[in-house]
Structures are given as structure tokens and as C-alpha cells.
C-alpha atoms as one frame of an Amber mdcrd trajectory, in Angstrom:
protein
   3.561  22.275 -16.294   5.183  20.261 -13.506   8.983  20.170 -13.853  10.111
  19.389 -10.297   8.284  17.129  -7.830   9.207  16.626  -4.187   7.828  13.612
  -2.330   7.780  13.616   1.459   7.385  10.385   3.419   8.778   9.203   6.751
  11.111   6.604   5.220  11.474   4.298   2.235  10.926   1.127   4.254   9.183
  -1.654   2.369   5.536  -0.714   2.847   2.687   0.048   0.477   2.916   3.856
   0.547   6.668   3.712   0.059   6.262   1.444  -2.964   3.842   3.909  -4.539
   6.337   6.738  -4.042   9.148   4.720  -5.638   7.005   3.676  -8.621   5.745
   7.210  -9.252   9.227   8.698  -8.828  10.720   6.215 -11.295   8.100   6.964
 -13.941   8.438  10.735 -13.476  12.213  10.542 -13.867  11.699   8.671 -17.147
   9.685  11.698 -18.315  12.550  14.084 -17.519  10.765  15.481 -14.479  13.146
  16.312 -11.657  12.292  14.291  -8.532  13.379  14.586  -4.901  12.304  12.487
  -1.929  12.579  14.020   1.528  12.637  11.469   4.356  12.811  11.827   8.124
  14.390   8.442   8.807  16.405   5.693   7.148  15.506   2.048   7.718  17.557
  -1.124   7.220  15.139  -2.704   4.760  14.294  -0.069   2.151  13.292   0.149
  -1.483  16.142   1.004  -3.828  16.185   4.613  -4.938  15.476   4.964  -8.685
  18.404   6.275 -10.696  18.183  10.037 -11.053  16.105  10.627  -7.909  17.689
  12.769  -5.189  17.051  11.846  -1.567  17.075  14.560   1.084  17.532  13.781
   4.779  15.552  15.970   7.189  15.972  13.533  10.066  17.506  13.726  13.502
  21.299  13.653  13.807  23.039  11.283  16.264  23.931  14.172  18.574  20.254
  15.197  18.708  18.832  11.846  19.805  18.505  12.924  23.454  16.239  15.858
  22.585  12.572  15.750  23.545  10.050  14.433  21.003   8.598  17.932  20.538
  12.040  19.397  19.793  12.748  16.590  17.329   9.429  17.269  15.630  10.246
  20.971  15.308  13.717  20.194  13.939  12.328  17.955  11.206   9.758  20.593
  10.313  12.441  23.305  10.235  14.670  21.227   7.984  11.849  20.487   5.581
  10.936  24.202   5.522  14.533  25.121   4.695  14.673  22.421   2.028  11.550
  23.733   0.317  12.924  27.284   0.354  16.177  26.057  -1.198  14.789  23.608
  -3.756  11.522  25.341  -4.676   9.778  22.289  -6.195   6.615  22.881  -8.204
   4.661  20.661  -5.806   5.131  18.512  -2.714   3.310  15.180  -2.537   3.266
  14.016   1.076   2.311  10.492   2.121   0.836   9.295   5.453  -0.361  11.190
   8.502   2.878  12.332  10.165   4.506  13.411   6.904   1.268  15.114   5.825
   1.151  17.224   8.975   4.837  18.095   8.670   4.598  19.045   4.995   1.662
  21.404   5.543   3.331  23.129   8.506   6.753  23.298   6.823   5.387  24.765
   3.591   4.170  27.932   5.276   5.923  30.962   3.813   7.621  28.974   1.040
   5.042  29.385  -1.701   5.300  25.642  -2.432   1.906  23.925  -2.779   1.313
  20.677  -0.885  -0.901  17.782  -1.933  -1.352  15.353   0.957  -2.207  11.688
   0.544  -4.044   9.436   3.019  -2.825   5.861   2.648  -4.720   3.847   5.277
  -8.157   3.560   6.848  -8.792   7.044   8.347 -11.210   5.567  10.885  -8.135
   3.938  12.404  -5.458   6.549  11.669  -7.579   9.574  12.603  -9.821   8.014
  15.240  -8.904  10.333  18.123 -10.488  13.739  18.576  -7.055  15.371  18.375
  -6.295  13.882  14.965  -9.765  14.619  13.628  -9.399  18.277  14.572  -5.767
  18.576  13.485  -6.273  16.885  10.119  -9.428  18.871   9.463  -7.565  22.136
  10.065  -4.266  21.315   8.327  -5.657  19.455   5.326  -8.052  22.292   4.559
  -4.964  24.494   4.029  -3.460  22.258   1.338  -3.630  22.637  -2.425  -5.274
  19.243  -2.609  -5.587  15.714  -1.267  -5.320  12.267  -2.851  -7.268   9.327
  -1.482  -7.234   5.675  -2.485 -10.962   5.078  -1.997 -14.171   7.089  -1.787
 -14.676   5.644   1.709 -11.422   7.209   2.903 -12.242  10.500   1.195 -15.703
  10.744   2.727 -14.288  10.522   6.265 -13.055  14.114   5.919 -14.957  17.381
   5.806 -16.529  18.867   2.701 -13.810  21.481   2.207 -11.206  18.740   1.881
 -13.430  16.458  -0.206 -14.195  19.206  -2.736 -10.554  19.680  -3.686  -9.564
  16.009  -3.502  -9.087  13.222  -6.017  -9.390   9.432  -5.689  -6.500   7.746
  -7.526  -5.647   4.047  -7.632  -2.168   2.864  -6.726   0.081   2.203  -9.726
   1.027  -1.357 -10.614   4.736  -1.985 -11.008   6.017  -2.990 -14.436   7.233
  -6.408 -13.239   3.641  -7.401 -12.435   2.010  -5.926 -15.522   4.457  -7.671
 -17.873   3.758 -11.280 -16.837   2.128 -13.637 -19.333  -0.784 -16.029 -18.823
  -0.075 -19.192 -16.792  -1.029 -22.515 -18.412  -0.795 -24.674 -15.280  -1.163
 -23.674 -11.651   0.678 -25.326  -8.794  -0.968 -26.558  -5.613  -0.329 -23.466
  -3.521  -2.419 -20.690  -2.008  -0.408 -17.490  -1.513  -0.532 -14.301   0.532
   1.825 -11.323   0.396   2.397  -8.550   2.929   4.437  -7.735   6.006   3.540
  -9.623   9.157   1.454  -7.438  11.449  -1.879  -7.784  13.194  -3.731  -5.767
  10.542  -2.913  -8.439   7.922  -4.713 -11.007  10.122  -2.762 -14.021   8.908
  -4.138 -15.961  11.866  -7.585 -15.985  10.264  -5.998 -17.115   6.994  -4.141
 -19.937   8.769  -7.368 -21.117  10.412  -9.155 -20.966   7.057  -6.425 -22.992
   5.374  -6.601 -25.642   8.081 -10.214 -26.186   6.999  -9.219 -26.244   3.322
  -6.715 -29.027   4.022  -9.527 -31.388   5.022 -10.604 -31.604   1.365  -7.328
 -30.581  -0.319  -4.499 -32.074   1.766  -1.933 -31.832  -1.040  -1.976 -28.006
  -1.093   0.272 -25.595   0.820  -0.182 -22.014   1.997   2.774 -19.683   1.333
   2.960 -16.350   3.157   5.509 -13.846   1.796   6.603 -10.739   3.693   8.922
  -9.400   6.355   8.376  -9.248  10.098   7.127  -5.861  11.318   8.107  -6.767
  14.878   4.671  -6.486  16.462   4.711 -10.117  17.726   2.092 -11.296  15.226
   4.589 -13.492  13.347   5.722 -15.191  16.556   2.120 -15.935  17.510   1.380
 -17.264  14.030   4.400 -19.577  14.135   3.384 -20.873  17.557  -0.150 -21.590
  16.284   1.204 -23.395  13.202   3.477 -25.520  15.397   0.729 -26.332  17.915
  -1.509 -27.528  15.041   1.345 -29.513  13.439   1.041 -27.607  10.175   4.709
 -26.673   9.648   4.800 -28.592   6.354   1.577 -27.019   5.086   1.701 -23.349
   6.153   5.016 -21.943   5.002   6.477 -18.640   6.193   8.454 -17.648   3.111
   9.999 -14.406   4.366  10.727 -11.372   2.220  11.642 -11.480  -1.460  12.267
  -8.968  -4.231  10.909 -11.479  -6.776   7.302 -11.667  -5.633   5.846 -11.845
  -9.142   7.967 -14.863 -10.050   7.161 -16.598  -6.757   3.372 -16.289  -6.853
   2.376 -16.011 -10.519   1.499 -19.710 -10.913  -0.289 -20.213  -7.567  -3.830
 -21.600  -7.413  -5.100 -18.391  -5.832  -4.121 -15.341  -3.807  -5.743 -14.362
  -0.491  -5.795 -10.991   1.266  -6.969 -11.522   4.852  -6.577  -7.983   6.258
  -8.828  -6.488   8.911  -8.307  -3.045   7.346  -6.363  -1.631   4.408  -6.001
   1.485   2.322  -5.629   0.374  -1.275  -3.722  -2.932  -1.045  -0.814  -2.987
  -3.494  -0.293  -6.717  -3.079  -3.900  -7.436  -4.065  -3.642  -5.200  -7.129
  -0.401  -6.881  -8.156  -1.900 -10.364  -7.742  -4.814  -9.283  -9.932  -2.402
  -7.911 -12.540  -0.712 -11.333 -12.631  -4.053 -12.891 -13.526  -4.316 -14.749
 -10.222  -7.741 -15.751  -8.905  -8.063 -13.496  -5.855 -10.024 -13.629  -2.607
 -10.043 -10.646  -0.249 -11.765  -9.503   2.900 -14.311  -6.744   2.374 -12.383
  -4.575   4.811 -12.432  -0.829   5.497 -11.662   1.671   4.012 -13.087  -0.153
   0.998  -9.980  -0.857  -1.080 -10.753  -4.511  -1.908 -14.415  -3.734  -2.679
 -13.294  -0.942  -5.008 -11.147  -3.438  -6.912 -13.237  -6.609  -6.809 -16.734
  -7.162  -8.142 -17.651 -10.275  -6.180 -17.996 -13.276  -8.462 -16.911 -11.361
 -11.565 -13.174 -10.695 -11.160 -12.593 -12.158  -7.701 -14.272 -13.077  -4.439
 -14.937 -11.088  -1.260 -15.437 -12.471   2.237 -16.235 -11.088   5.674 -13.384
  -9.740   7.820 -12.233 -12.242  10.434 -14.515 -15.046   9.194 -12.199 -18.018
   8.622 -15.036 -20.329   7.562 -16.199 -17.979   4.818 -12.600 -17.456   3.755
 -12.050 -21.219   3.569 -15.219 -21.613   1.477 -13.897 -19.022  -0.990 -10.563
 -20.785  -1.351 -12.332 -24.122  -1.857 -14.447 -22.611  -4.656 -11.281 -21.801
  -6.554  -9.703 -25.207  -5.963 -12.893 -27.093  -6.826 -13.630 -25.144 -10.012
 -10.251 -24.297 -11.609 -11.777 -23.273 -14.951 -13.989 -20.710 -13.220 -11.000
 -19.622 -11.158  -8.988 -18.963 -14.313 -11.928 -17.056 -15.792 -12.002 -14.742
 -12.766  -8.222 -14.424 -12.914  -8.393 -13.235 -16.510 -11.039 -10.668 -15.543
  -8.888  -9.533 -12.614  -5.931  -8.946 -14.949  -7.864  -6.133 -16.629  -6.652
  -3.956 -13.767  -3.418  -3.606 -15.742  -5.200  -1.098 -17.970  -6.879   0.782
 -15.107  -3.801   1.075 -12.919  -0.801   0.973 -15.218   2.079   3.128 -14.017
   1.862   5.528 -16.979  -1.877   6.111 -16.533  -1.660   6.627 -12.760   1.332
   8.965 -13.066  -0.656  10.990 -15.611  -3.469  11.283 -13.055  -1.144  12.533
 -10.304   0.485  15.120 -12.563  -2.741  16.341 -14.184  -4.403  16.661 -10.793
  -1.466  18.711  -9.477  -1.628  20.982 -12.511  -5.364  21.456 -12.036  -5.065
  22.622  -8.415  -1.872  24.678  -8.479  -1.752  26.284 -11.948
């Protein structure tokens, strides 16, 4: 039986992997499981720590900032190793490439099993020969591995695949608890931090086409700026096309469900994703959803095209616009697909997904 879980992730900044950690940690605490989260860095914009969860800092101290990157890496690994020796959790769940590598290396000699989790498209994250070799070696030494899609799992070697499990992301309670909407407002919405992978430029171009037939609609994009210049470029494009009143940059909010629940439809425009939390949450709200059929297969694993949502080609703004128009032109059909999408609440409820993580850990370490 699992009594003490340690999560390891780089930080608790507001990203998809971090949200999964927070949701799982909160549910485990409610079950009287002891939970710790070991992080290597603290960011300004972070998820709130659930009550009862202990956070451990294995990061670099101010007086160590001038050390070389290799020395910093060894220090973090040493501190995580010492933490595992002291705390002796039943299992470590590590999230994302850097934390995965560190957890495997730090666990040596501690007797603490590690289950790594890949949270993005491995064809992007592990594209170099170095990372393919390193991940193949280190991940084969773990107790197990969790993937979000079969496509991500199948990137890795057979030894890793055999001991792995594909588990959906959990849906937060605030999204699963919303009721059915009787009337939708004239807004198309998107949610996610601004970076190039989200490809909001393609969405903006698609919406410009939509406006030709539906000029009274607006596009609302929620999310914070990741700082990669994509938001600046998007704003410049919006201004140059005189669409400031129609494409609205809404910024970040901790009330996403309330803001988007009555929109006409939700669009995910990403060029690649792991398992997109924002898409799952939109589906849980009963929103008609349109998503790119992007690698590593997260949207296609969630959406059966024409049955509980629509899929379109990555980077194809005309096909994306056609999908949005379908929803606006046929609102009854849109609502029908939204109701079908909401069935994900049963498949990915927080209790069910937490059960899967715990049962999988028990199966590989007990």
C-alpha cells in the first residue's frame, strides 16, 4: 500500500504537467496519503500548494549562482538524493525530462523506486541522439513509466514500453462540476500560455476568415506570456489587420471555467502537445471543441472526429476556420457534440485517475 508519495518536478509554474501534479497531490492528501513535492526552482507565477502537502527545495542557493551548469546539476542531484534518504517515500513520481533524469540518478542507493512521466511530444523533447541514448538507458532503470498517449509510449524502446502505463490527465473538480449551458455567447475561446507551440497565429488567421460570415463574434485567448516573443508577434499581427476589437488577449485567470463555459466553441491550435489539459477541461465543460490532430496524439486520443468534437490539420488555418464555422452554423449539432465531449468527466475524473496512478505504482513496486 502506498502511504507516502514524493513528486519531483522542476517547478510549480502554471503549466500542464504542474497542474497534474497539484491535482494528484490534492486528491492523495484527501485520502490521508502523505505527499511531498521536490522542486529545483521557484517561479513568480505558480500554482498554490494544496493544504497538507510539503514542498522541498533542492534548488541552487544565491551564493551558488556563479557555479558552472554541471556543478549546479550535480548539486541538485545530490540534494534530491539526500532528501530521498531522509524522507524514504514509498515512490517518487517524476515529471518532465530534466526532473526524470535527475530522479533516476538521485535514487541510486536509496532503495526508493522511481516512476518517470513523459509529458510532451518525445519526438521534440528527445529528438537528439544524446537524449535518445540517455533516456533509453536511464528510463530502463526505473520501476515504471507513465505516458499520456500510446504515440508517446511507442517512441521508447520495448523494455520501457513493457513496464509502462498510459494514463489520462485528471480533470480538476471546478471543471467537472459545471452544469449544462442553456445559451451560448458569441465568442470562440482558446486557453493556454502564449508560446510558439500553441500556434495562436494560425488560430488568428482562421478567425479572420470566420469573421467574414460571422462578424459579430469575438475570439478570446486566455493564458500568460511565456516570454518567447510569440505574444508580441501575435499582437502586432492583430494590430496590422485592425482586429483589436475582435481578437482579444485576455491574459491569465484562475477562473477559466467561469470565463469560457458559455462560449460558442473552444479551439486548440497547437502544433504539438502531450495530453492537453485545457482541451480536456473544455470538453468536461460540455463545450463544442475543435483541435489540431497534432503529435504526440493527445487530441486524437480524446476526440472522435464528428462524434464528440472536430479535428483539423496542424497549421491549416482554412480547415480550422471551416471547423469553427460548422459549429456556428449548426448550433444544435454543436451542442450535441459538446454533450458527448462532456462524457470525459467519467473517464478522467480526479478520483479515477488518482486510483490509476496509485494502483500502477503498487503493481510495479510491491
